[in-house]
C-alpha positions in Angstrom: -14.7 2.7 -8.3 -12.7 -0.3 -9.5 -14.3 -3.8 -9.4 -13.2 -5.7 -6.3 -14.6 -8.4 -4.0 -14.7 -8.7 -0.3 -15.0 -12.1 1.4 -17.7 -10.9 3.7 -19.5 -8.1 1.7 -19.1 -9.6 -1.8 -18.6 -7.7 -5.0 -18.3 -3.9 -5.0 -17.5 -1.3 -7.7 -18.2 -1.5 -11.4 -18.8 -5.0 -12.8 -15.6 -6.7 -13.8 -15.3 -8.0 -17.3 -15.1 -11.7 -17.8 -11.4 -11.6 -18.8 -10.4 -9.7 -15.6 -9.8 -12.5 -13.2 -9.9 -12.2 -9.4 -6.2 -12.6 -9.2 -5.6 -9.6 -11.5 -8.1 -7.5 -9.5 -5.9 -8.3 -6.4 -2.7 -7.3 -8.3 -4.3 -4.1 -9.4 -5.5 -3.4 -5.8 -2.0 -3.8 -4.4 -0.6 -1.6 -7.1 -3.3 1.1 -6.5 -2.6 0.8 -2.7 1.1 1.7 -3.4 0.1 5.1 -4.9 -0.7 6.9 -1.6 2.3 5.3 0.0 4.5 6.9 -2.7 2.7 10.2 -2.2 3.5 10.1 1.5 7.2 9.4 0.8 7.4 12.2 -1.8 5.7 14.7 0.4 7.9 13.8 3.4 11.1 14.2 1.3 9.9 17.6 0.0 9.3 18.7 3.6 12.9 19.2 4.3 13.5 16.8 7.1 15.5 14.0 5.5 15.8 11.9 8.7 12.1 11.6 9.2 11.5 11.2 5.5 14.0 8.3 5.4 12.3 6.7 8.5 9.0 6.8 6.7 10.4 5.4 3.5 12.1 2.6 5.5 8.9 1.7 7.2 7.0 1.6 4.0 9.8 -0.3 2.3 9.7 -3.0 5.0 6.0 -3.7 4.4 6.4 -3.5 0.6 8.4 -6.7 0.6 5.6 -9.0 1.9 3.2 -7.2 -0.4 5.2 -8.1 -3.5 5.5 -11.7 -2.1 1.8 -11.9 -1.7 1.2 -10.7 -5.3 3.7 -13.3 -6.6 2.2 -16.1 -4.5 -1.3 -15.2 -5.8 -0.1 -15.3 -9.4 1.7 -18.6 -8.8 -1.5 -20.1 -7.3 -3.4 -18.9 -10.4 -1.0 -20.9 -12.6 1.5 -18.3 -13.8 5.2 -19.2 -14.3 7.5 -18.4 -11.4 9.6 -15.8 -13.3 6.5 -13.9 -14.5 4.9 -14.1 -11.0 8.0 -12.7 -9.3 8.4 -10.0 -12.0 4.8 -8.9 -11.6 5.2 -8.9 -7.9 8.1 -6.5 -8.1 6.3 -4.5 -10.8 3.3 -4.0 -8.5 5.5 -1.6 -6.5 6.5 0.6 -9.4 3.5 2.8 -8.8 5.1 3.9 -5.6 8.1 5.9 -7.1 5.6 7.6 -9.4 3.5 8.7 -6.5 6.7 9.9 -4.7 7.7 12.0 -7.6 4.2 13.5 -7.9 4.0 14.2 -4.2 7.5 15.8 -4.1 6.8 17.9 -7.2 3.5 19.3 -5.9 4.8 20.2 -2.5 8.1 21.6 -3.9 6.1 24.0 -6.0 4.6 25.5 -2.8 5.8 24.9 0.8 2.3 25.9 2.0 1.0 22.7 0.4 3.1 20.5 2.7 0.5 20.0 5.4 -2.2 19.5 2.8 -0.1 17.0 1.0 0.7 15.1 4.1 -2.9 15.1 5.1 -4.1 13.9 1.7 -1.5 11.1 1.7 -2.3 10.0 5.2 -6.0 10.1 4.6 -5.7 8.0 1.4 -3.7 5.4 3.2 -6.1 5.3 6.2 -9.0 5.0 3.9 -7.5 2.0 2.1 -6.6 0.4 5.4 -9.9 1.0 7.2 -12.2 0.3 4.2 -10.4 -2.7 2.6 -7.6 -4.3 4.6 -8.9 -4.4 8.2 -12.3 -5.8 7.4 -10.8 -8.5 5.1 -8.2 -9.5 7.7 -10.9 -10.0 10.4 -12.8 -12.9 8.9 -13.2 -16.7 9.4 -11.6 -16.9 12.8 -8.5 -14.9 12.1 -9.4 -11.9 14.2 -6.7 -12.5 16.9 -3.9 -13.0 14.3 -5.0 -10.0 12.4 -5.1 -7.8 15.5 -1.8 -9.1 16.7 -0.2 -8.4 13.4 -1.6 -4.9 13.4 -0.2 -4.3 16.9 3.2 -5.7 16.0 3.4 -3.6 12.9 2.4 -0.5 14.9 5.1 -1.1 17.5 7.7 -1.7 14.8 6.8 1.6 13.1 7.0 3.4 16.4 10.4 1.8 17.2 11.7 2.8 13.7 10.4 6.3 14.2 12.0 6.8 17.5 15.3 5.0 16.6 15.8 6.8 13.3 14.5 10.1 14.1 
């Protein structure tokens, strides 16, 4: 529903206002992407298995660092001051704790909602990945690097999952 632009498919969503620059659309997309990640962390912690919940939170935290860096770099490239760009890069992740509190609160209210909460959080994250991230990463000759990065990330998550839990 939010205005956004694909390198291959072009503009999607509602038309963006003239004052909303492409860089800010990217920052908002990253912040919005953090919401289902927070939901997953909150739902996992409410599930009662702290070891697995901490493994999930660690895996998500590892990939949050480059996300914040990418936001800061995009803002720097758009001409923003370094301190503001770094601050906004860090602030783009503040949606995640809000999602975690929401996910934990909903699942804590009723244990029968745990599978539904986990399913919703996983589905939201898979939708963002399959609809936005993977198509954008496989463009202009970067297919091999994008696929390699996806495989390395998957292996790292599996290693963390087995090592921590």
